[in-house]
C-alpha positions as CSV (number, residue, x, y, z in Angstrom):
1,X,4.5,16.4,6.4
2,X,5.9,13.2,4.9
3,X,8.3,11.5,7.0
4,X,10.0,8.7,4.9
5,X,8.9,6.3,2.1
6,X,6.8,3.6,4.0
7,X,6.5,1.0,1.4
8,X,6.1,0.1,-2.1
9,X,3.3,-1.7,-2.9
10,X,3.4,-4.6,-5.5
11,X,0.5,-6.4,-6.8
12,X,1.1,-10.4,-7.2
13,X,-1.2,-13.3,-8.1
14,X,0.4,-15.7,-5.5
15,X,2.2,-14.6,-2.2
16,X,3.4,-18.3,-1.8
17,X,5.1,-18.2,-5.3
18,X,6.5,-14.6,-5.0
19,X,7.7,-14.3,-1.4
20,X,10.7,-16.5,-1.6
21,X,12.3,-14.3,-4.5
22,X,12.4,-11.2,-2.0
23,X,13.1,-13.3,1.2
24,X,15.5,-15.7,-0.1
25,X,17.0,-14.3,-3.2
26,X,17.0,-10.5,-2.3
27,X,17.6,-11.5,1.6
28,X,14.7,-9.2,3.0
29,X,13.5,-9.6,6.1
30,X,10.0,-11.3,6.3
31,X,7.5,-9.7,8.9
32,X,4.4,-12.1,8.0
33,X,1.3,-12.4,6.1
34,X,-1.9,-10.6,7.0
35,X,-5.1,-10.4,5.5
36,X,-7.0,-7.0,5.0
37,X,-10.6,-8.0,4.7
38,X,-11.7,-4.5,4.0
39,X,-9.6,-4.1,1.1
40,X,-10.1,-7.7,-0.3
41,X,-6.0,-8.6,-0.2
42,X,-3.7,-10.8,1.6
43,X,-0.5,-8.7,2.5
44,X,3.1,-9.7,3.1
45,X,5.6,-7.2,4.4
46,X,9.4,-7.6,3.8
47,X,11.6,-4.9,5.4
48,X,14.5,-3.2,3.6
49,X,16.5,-0.7,5.5
50,X,13.8,1.6,6.8
51,X,11.3,0.9,4.2
52,X,9.1,-2.1,3.2
53,X,8.2,-4.2,0.1
54,X,4.3,-5.0,0.5
55,X,3.2,-7.6,-1.8
56,X,-0.4,-7.6,-2.3
57,X,-2.5,-10.7,-3.4
58,X,-6.2,-10.3,-4.3
59,X,-8.6,-12.6,-2.0
60,X,-11.5,-12.2,-4.7
61,X,-12.1,-10.8,-8.3
62,X,-13.8,-7.8,-7.2
63,X,-10.8,-6.9,-4.9
64,X,-9.3,-3.7,-6.6
65,X,-5.9,-5.5,-6.6
66,X,-7.6,-8.2,-8.8
67,X,-9.1,-5.4,-11.3
68,X,-5.6,-3.9,-11.4
69,X,-3.8,-7.2,-12.3
70,X,-6.4,-7.8,-14.8
71,X,-5.8,-4.3,-16.4
72,X,-2.1,-3.8,-15.5
73,X,-0.5,-7.3,-14.6
74,X,1.5,-8.0,-11.8
75,X,4.0,-5.3,-10.7
76,X,4.0,-2.1,-8.8
77,X,1.0,-0.9,-7.5
78,X,1.2,2.1,-5.3
79,X,3.9,4.2,-3.2
80,X,3.3,5.0,0.4
81,X,4.7,7.6,2.5
82,X,4.6,7.8,6.3
83,X,2.7,10.6,8.1
84,X,2.8,11.8,11.6
85,X,-0.9,13.2,11.3
86,X,-2.8,11.5,8.3
87,X,-6.1,13.8,9.1
88,X,-4.1,16.8,9.1
89,X,-2.4,15.6,5.6
90,X,-6.0,14.6,4.1
91,X,-7.1,18.3,5.1
92,X,-4.1,19.9,3.6
93,X,-4.8,17.9,0.4
94,X,-7.9,18.5,-0.1
95,X,-7.2,22.1,0.7
96,X,-5.2,22.3,-2.3
97,X,-7.7,20.7,-4.4
98,X,-6.1,17.3,-4.5
99,X,-8.4,14.4,-5.5
100,X,-8.5,12.1,-2.7
101,X,-9.8,8.2,-2.7
102,X,-10.1,8.3,0.9
103,X,-11.4,11.5,2.4
104,X,-11.2,9.9,5.8
105,X,-8.6,7.3,6.9
106,X,-9.5,3.6,6.9
107,X,-7.5,0.6,8.5
108,X,-4.4,-0.8,6.8
109,X,-2.1,-3.8,7.3
110,X,0.0,-3.5,10.5
111,X,-2.5,-1.5,12.4
112,X,-1.7,1.5,10.4
113,X,-4.5,4.3,9.5
114,X,-4.1,5.0,5.5
115,X,-5.4,6.9,2.8
116,X,-5.3,7.1,-1.2
117,X,-4.7,9.8,-3.4
118,X,-6.3,9.5,-6.4
119,X,-3.8,8.7,-9.3
120,X,-5.2,11.5,-11.6
121,X,-3.9,14.3,-9.0
122,X,-0.6,12.5,-8.6
123,X,0.6,12.1,-12.4
124,X,-0.6,8.6,-12.8
125,X,0.9,7.1,-9.6
126,X,-1.4,5.5,-6.8
127,X,0.0,7.4,-3.8
128,X,-0.8,6.0,-0.3
129,X,-0.4,8.0,2.9
130,X,0.4,5.6,6.0
131,X,0.2,6.5,9.7
132,X,1.7,4.0,12.2
133,X,-0.8,2.5,14.5
134,X,-0.3,2.9,18.4
């Protein structure tokens, strides 16, 4: 079961150039930068209420985020929903015929476990399930 919107992922070309807008102009609390080598991105998290904005900077041209930017430009990349039991959610979605990019959870930023739903199953929106780390 979804518990809240965890974050909105935004593809950017440069964290250094983008963070000041969210942190300084919009006043969001900056939670730091982390590299997620498995996904070939550097991630900056900014808190807004109970949700976060996740800025995604590709670390190489082969990064899925780099390919997204090449095709679509910078902007909203995905929406992530928090779940309590990611394995149960994946199983439920698969049983319902939903196409998954990840049929098993993988590691995400800040110790989370994540899985993406294919945009063809979610009306063109890349959707992430996110379970907090322990």
